[in-house]
NUDREN-852724 format. One record per residue (C-alpha): residue in three letters; x negated, y, z. Coordinates in steps of 0.05 Angstrom, whole numbers, plus 32768, in hexadecimal, padded with zeros to 4 digits. Example, Ala and Ser with C-alpha at 12.3 -4.5 7.8 and 13.67 -1.06 7.14 Angstrom:
# NUDREN-852724
ALA7F0A7FA6809CSER7EEF7FEB808F
//
This chain:
# NUDREN-852724
MET82057E6C7FC6PRO81EA7EB47FC6PHE819F7EBF7FC8ARG81877EDE8009ILE81437EFC8016VAL814F7EFC8061PRO817C7EC98084ASP81BA7EE480A7ASP81A67ECA80ECTHR815D7EDB80F9HIS813E7EDB813FILE80FB7EFE8135SER80DC7F188175PHE80C57F5C815BMET80B87F7B819FSER80877F4481B2GLN805A7F61817CALA80657FA98190ARG80247FB281B7LEU7FF97F96817FCYS801D7FC2814CALA80157FFF8179PHE7FCA7FF2817CLEU7FC57FE98130SER7FEE80288124ALA7FC480518155ALA7F8480398131ALA7FA2804B80EDILE7FB680908107VAL7F6F809D8122ALA7F51808480DFSER7F8080B280B8ILE7F6D80EF80E2VAL7F2380DF80DALEU7F2B80D7808FPHE7F508119808APHE7F19814080ADALA7EDE81198091VAL7EF5810F8049GLY7F2F813E8041LEU7F668140800DASN7F5C81447FC2LEU7F8481847FBDGLY7FA781917F7BILE7FAD81D27F56ASP7FEB81E67F7FPHE7FBF81EC7FBELYS7F7B81FD7FA0GLY7F9382317F6FGLY7F8782337F24GLY7FA482457EE1LEU7FE782347EC0VAL7FF582347E76GLU803982277E57VAL803B82177E0DARG806F81FF7DDBSER806281D07DA1ILE807881F07D61SER808981AF7D3DALA8095816A7D5CALA808E81567DA5PRO804381557DB5ASP801A81177DC5LEU800B81207E0FSER7FCE80F17E0FASP7FB081177DD4VAL7FBC815A7DF6ARG7F9E81407E37THR7F6081277E12LYS7F56816B7DF1ILE7F5F81927E32ASN7F3281627E5ASER7EFA816D7E26LEU7EF781B67E3DGLY7EDB81A17E81LEU7F0C81CA7EAAGLY7F0C81997EE4ASP7F4F81827F01VAL7F85818A7ECBGLU7FCF817A7ECEILE7FFA81787E8FTHR804681727E93SER807B81717E5CPHE80C0818F7E69GLY80FD81A97E46ASP810681837E05GLU80C081677E0ESER80A381997DDCGLU808E81C77E15LEU805081BA7E3FLEU803981D57E81ILE7FED81D27E89ARG7FCC81DF7ECCPHE7F8281E27ED9GLU7F5981F07F18THR7F3682327F27GLN7EF8823A7EFDPRO7EB782517F1CGLY7EA182957F03GLY7ED982C57F15PRO7F1082E47EEAGLU7EE682DE7EAAALA7EE082937EB3GLN7F2C828D7EBBSER7F3882B77E7DLYS7F07828C7E55ALA7F2D824D7E6CPHE7F6E826A7E52ARG7F4D827B7E0FASP7F2D82367E09ILE7F7082147E14ARG7F92823F7DDFALA7F5A82317DAEILE7F5781E57DB7LEU7FA381DD7DB2GLY7FA282037D70ASP7FDA82227D48GLY800981E87D56PHE801A82057D9AGLU803B82477DACPRO802282667DEEARG805D82777E1BARG803E82897E5EGLU7FFA828F7E80GLU7FF282987ECCPHE7FBB82927F00VAL7FCA82797F46GLY7F9682967F75PRO7F7C82767FB5ARG7FA982A37FDFILE7FE9828A7FBFALA7FCF82427FC3GLY7FC2824C800DGLU800982668017LEU802582297FF4ALA7FFC81FC8023LEU801582228060LYS805D8221804BGLY805981D7803ATHR803E81C88080ILE807581F280A0ALA80A981CC8077VAL809081898093ILE808F81A380DBVAL80D581C280D5ALA80EF818080B9LEU80D3815A80F5ILE80F0818C8127GLY813481878105VAL8131813B8109LEU812081408153PHE815E81698164TYR818B81418137ILE817980FE8156TRP817B811C819CPHE81C18136818EARG81D880F5816DPHE81B980C3819EGLU818F80CC81DCTRP814C80F081E6GLN812680AD81E5PHE814180A0819FALA812A80E6818AVAL80E480DA81A4GLY80E280968181ALA80F980B4813EILE80C780ED8141GLY808F80BD8155SER80A080928119LEU80A180CD80E9VAL806080EB8103HIS804180A580FBASP805980A280B2VAL804180E980A1ILE7FFC80E080BFLEU7FF2809C809DTHR800880BA805BILE7FD580F28062GLY7FA280BC8071PHE7FB880978032PHE7FAB80D58008SER7F6780E08029LEU7F538098801DTHR7F6A80927FD5GLN7F5980DA7FC1ILE7F9980DE7F97ASP7FA881267F85PHE7FCE81487FBEASN7FFD817C7FA0LEU804481957FA9SER806281537F91SER8039812F7FC6LEU8056815E7FFAALA809B814E7FDFALA808A81047FE6ILE8079810E8030LEU80BC8130803DTHR80DF80F88016ILE80BB80C48041VAL80D380E9807FGLY811B80E48066TYR8114809B8052SER80F380868094LEU812780AD80BCASN8160808C8097ASP8144804780A6THR8138805980EFVAL817D807680FAVAL819F803880DEVAL8179800C810FTYR8186803D8148ASP81D0803D8139ARG81D37FF28141MET81AC7FF88182ARG81DE802A819CGLU82177FFA818DMET81F27FC381B2LEU81E47FF081EEARG822F7FFF81F4LYS82437FB681ECPHE820F7F928216LYS81FE7FBF8251GLN81D97F898277MET81AC7F72823EALA81617F818244ILE814A7FB88215PRO81157F8F81F0GLU81487F5881E2MET817B7F8B81CBILE81487FAB819CASP81357F67817EILE817E7F548171SER818D7F988152ILE81517F958123ASN81607F4D810FGLN81A87F6180FFMET81907F9A80D2LEU81547F7680B5SER81757F608075ARG818E7FA68066THR814B7FC58077LEU81227F96804BLEU81527F978010THR81537FE38010SER81077FE78013LEU80FE7FB17FDETHR812D7FD17FABTHR810D80157FB7LEU80C87FF87FAEILE80DC7FD77F6CALA80F2801B7F50LEU80B4803E7F6BILE8083800B7F50SER80A480117F0CLEU809C805D7F0FPHE805480577F25THR804480267EEDPHE806A80467EB3GLY8078808E7ECBGLY803680AB7EB6GLU800180D57ED8ILE802E810F7EEAILE805780EB7F1FARG802280B97F34SER800F80DD7F75PHE805980E27F89THR806A80997F7BALA802A80807F9BALA803A80A67FDBMET8082808E7FDAILE806D80447FD2TRP803F804C800EGLY807580728034VAL80AB803E8029VAL807D80078045ILE8067802E8083GLY80AD804B808CTHR80CB80058090TYR80937FF080BFSER809A802D80EDSER80E5802780F5ILE80DA7FE38113TYR80977FE78138ILE809180318149ALA80D7804E8152SER80F380128177PRO80BD800381ACVAL80BF804C81C1LEU8102803E81E1ILE80E0800B820FTYR80A58038821FPHE80D380728232ASN80FD8044825ELEU81408047823AARG817580288267PRO81AD7FFA824EGLY81E2802A8268ALA81C28069824BVAL81EF806D820FSER8236807E8222ALA8271805E8200PRO829B808881D1ALA82D680AA81F2ALA8317808481EETHR834F80A281C4ASP838E80B581EAPRO83C8809081C8SER83F880C981DALYS83CE80F981B0ALA83C680CA8175
//
């Protein structure tokens, strides 16, 4: 007998908990906004500006922990060290140093000196506050454009109520993820922004799967009450939803535990995003259909094929 996490025939009344979940989500959104303005994000070098040094180990692949210890001893503040290529090349980023251009030049000299002759300098650059500000602006625009694209896609694919529900779910996920970064003070950098866009895609995929089953139910049972139809649709897709989330979480937790410091902000955001994305596809995207008065006959049946033209 195969092992099943969720029985095939569940009858959970999800919509009976919709009001409580709406209240909890609203409270979490308000708390996230307050945290964002009161505490703020722990912006990484990508958004604050700073220096970049690319070096290559002349002999064997370098010991990253040893290099990190040496660089941290310089007191440069926030530092990121990444290996790439054949792992003999390192990319070292450090935050903007107080004291103007001379302080930045001194930081570059100190890094070269502490690494010694075992490393060959390949590139040195400084990202100023203006470039960092442009990155932040473009990142925000990317998230907004993604949400607008989702709105029109769902509107075209389903009905406008579905589009509003999907956007409400995605906005909920994005705001709570921003709140997560404000609360934990994990570095917010370009990989964190990539995580937010990935969460948008994951949550949307989960929402569309549930919506697709609801559309089938609306066509098949035109007299069924909307809350009952939603509960049946979610129960039918529950096994698929939970299994997808569980297997994704297993991979992400492994990456968070063993993947190292470089991808920790990305994987931490993704773990949080998978959890709230699964929650929002059930308790945010679905109840919106009730609040906006979706009617059982709103979704038209697909056009019949003319046998003479087959």
